[in-house]
N, C-alpha and C positions, 0 to 999 in steps of 0.2 A: 689215388693211383700209386701203387708201389713203385718206388724208384729203384731201378736196376742198372741204369746206364749213366756212367760218369763221363762228362765232357771236361777236359782239362785245357786251359790256356796257360802254358808256362810263360810267365812275364819276364821281360828282359830289361826294363827300365822303369822310370817313374815319370808320369806326366805331371807337370807343374801347373796346378789349377790357378795359381796366383800370378802367373806371368801374363801381363797385358800385351796383347798383340799390337805391334807397331805397323801393321800392314797398311799400305796406302789406301786400300779400300775400306779400312776400318773393321774388318771382319774380326769376330771374337776368337779367342783362343780355344780351338777345338782340336788341338794336337797336330795341326797341319804343318807347322814350322818346326825345324830342329830345335830352336830356342825355347819351344814350349815343353821341352823334355830335359831331363838330366841325363844326357847321352855321353857315352864314352867315345873317345876319338874314332875308334874303329867302327862305330855305328853310324858315322856321318856319310861315308862314301856311298853306301847303297841306299840312302834315305830309309834306314831301318825303321824309323818311327812310323812311317806310313804302313809298313808291313805289320807293325805291332797293332795298329788300329784295325787292319783287316783280319788279323788273328781273332781279335775280340768279336768283330761283327760277323764273321763267318761261323764262329762258335755259336753265336745267337741264332743264326739261320739254322744250323744243325739242330739246335735245341727245339726251335719252333716247328721244324719239319717232322719231329717225333710226335705223331698224332696219338700215341698211346700215353703220353705224358709220363713216361718212365725215366726221363732224363733230368739230371741236375748239372748245371754248368758251374765250374769252380775256376776262378782266376787265382793263380798261385804265385806268390812271391812276397818276400819279407821287406823290412825297412833297410834297404841295402845301400842307400846313398846319404852320407852325412849332410851334404848341402840341402837335401830335401827335408831334413828333419824327420820326425817319427811318422812319416807318411809311407805306407808300404807300396810296393809295386802293384800288388793285387787291388788295393783300395783305389789307387789312381786309375787303373784300367776300368774298374767298376764304375767310378764316377764319370770317366770320360765317355764310356758307352751310354750312360744315362743322358749326359749332356748332348751327345751327338743325336740321339733319338729324339730328345726334347726339341732340338732345333729343327730336325727333319719334319716334325709334325706342325711346324709353323709356316711362315710365308717364304722363308729364305733357307731352303734345304742345302746343307753343305754339299759341295760337289767338287772337291779336290781329289785328284788321282783316282777318279772313278768311284769315289765313296758314295756319291749320290745314288747311283744305281743299286748299290748294296743296301743302303738305307731304305730305298723304295721297296725292295724285296722284303725287308724285315717288316715294314709297315703293312704291306699287303698280307703277309703271313699273320701278323697280329690281328688284322681285321677278319681274315678268314677263320681264325681260331677263336675269335671273340675274347681275346686276352688284352686286358688293359696294361699299359706300360708299367704302372705301379705294381701290379700283380707279377709281371714278368720279373722285376728286379727284387721283389721281396719273397717270392715263393719258388722261383726256378733258378735263380742265380745267387751265388754266394762267393766268399773269398776264403783263401787259405793264406795265413799271415806269417808263416815261419820258414818257408822254403828258401834255401840259400844256394841250391844248385839243381840240376835237372833230375837227379835221383830223388832229391827232396820233393821236387814238383810232383813226381809220380806217387811216391808212397804217402806223402803228407796229404795230397788231394784225396787219396783213397781213405785215409783216416778221417779227413774232414767230411767226406761223403757218409761215412759210418756215423759220425757224430750227428749229422743233420737228419739222416734218414733212418738210422738204427738198423740198417742192413748193409751188407758188403756189395759193391758193384759186381755184376757178372760180365759187363762189357765196358770197354773204355774207348773213347775217341779223344785223340790229342790233336789240337790245332796249333801248328807251329812251323818253324823253318824246315824246309825240305832237307837241307844239308844236315840236320840233326836227327833225321828219322831213324837211321840205323842205331844211333845211340840209345834211343828209347826201345826200339823193337828187338835189337840183338843183345843189348846189355842190361838195361834197367828192368825190362819185363822178365828177362831170364833170371835176374838176381832175386826177384821176389816170386818166381815160379808162376807168373801170370801167363795164361795161355796166349800164344801169339795169334791164334785165329780168333780171339775175342778182343783183339786190339786193332783199332782203326786209326790211321794217321792221315790228317789233311795237311798237305804241304802248301805253304805260302811263303815264297822267298823274297828277299830284297829285290829292288828293281832300280839299279843305278841309272841316272838320267844322262843322256847325251853320249852314250857309249856306242861304238861300232860293234858289229857282230863279233869280231875278233876280240875286242876289249872285254865284252861281256863274257865270252868264253873263258878268257884268262882270269877274270874276276871270280867266276864261280869255281874254277879249278883251284884258285888260291884259297877260297873259302873251304873247299873240301880238304885241302892240305892242312889248314889250320885246325879244322874239326878233328881230323885224324890225329894230329900231333898233340893238341891241347885238351882233347876230351876222350875220344875213342881209345887211344892207346893207354891213357891213364886209367880210365874206368875198367878197361880189360884186365888191368893189374890190381885194381883196388875197387872191387865191385860196389862197395857201400860207402866209399869216400871217407874212410875213418883214419887214413894215414896221409902224410905229406907226399906230394904237393897239393893234392885235392883238399885235404883238411885245412891247410893254411889259406887256400883260396877261399874256402867257405868262411873262415874266421875273419878274413879281410872284408867280407861283405856283411858283417854284423856289427856296425859301429855303435848301435844302441843296445847291444847285448840282450837281444830278444831270444828266448828259449822256448821251444814248443811245449804245448800242454796236451799232448796226445796220450797221456798215461792211461786214460780210460779205454783206449782202443788199440794200444800198441801191440803189435804181433811178435816183435823180436827186439832185442836190446842192442843198440849201436852206440852206447855211451863210451865205450873204450875201444881202442884200436883193435881191429880184427887181423890177426897175423896170417890166418889161412882161410881165405874166403870160401873156397870150395868145401872145406871141411865144415865150416860154419853153416853154409848152405845145406849140406847134406844132413846135418844134425838138427837144425832148427827150422828150416824153410821147406825143403823139398817134400812135396806131398802133404804138407801140414797147413798150408794157407787155406782160407775159406774158399778160394777160387781154384785151388790146385786140382788138376786132372790126374787122378791116381790110376796108373796102369795096373789093372787086376789080372792081366794075362799070365 
């Protein structure tokens, strides 16, 4: 079946498969504890790691619900954490999803933070579709190993889709944090001329524990403020993240000096700083992408 639908999970951290859980009940490391991840301090307050797991699992559900088999799921993220060694975000998500599904098909289904219900739905879909878990992870799911920010997540996943399928996606679904939705829909999609009506976004946000309604409201208001200040405002001025401070931020996430290998599918060159984003877009991107909708009126 021809693949036309790209499902992207933008990864945000690295699961540590070598950490041995010290939980009193002796449960294995399935990513359920913060110490199972290489988390930044700001990712602790909202138990972000649990949202990361749900991003991956709901992406798999989206994949399996496509009965036309036209979808490919791509976990996207590079080797961003020096303490993790050369293990990429995307590889760790991929391995963790396999581990969770493997355990869910045994006698002791993982059931932290509502994960058990999601895993049950996945297993039901696998049975209904007649898909073996091995086939799921070898023919329908892959990784993108070079993304260093959200713009990379989008364009590099498109490039990876092309490398795997030999066609360009006509539709994209992104599974990620709801507070980052506008960044993808209003900025990144626009920067590559991807039609907004062909882009679907599934929002799954952090869920801080023990908060009152008022505290949760303030928490999410603060997230929105940080997103506006540290991402939206910056990408609005630097569409392709080729200048500081976005460029420096990307470089700080590349401790192992990994550089992408998408020369065979690259659609435009971002190797040098772009001084005039709109002009660059008008010359090299507008109406020229494989997915561009050209207005012929």
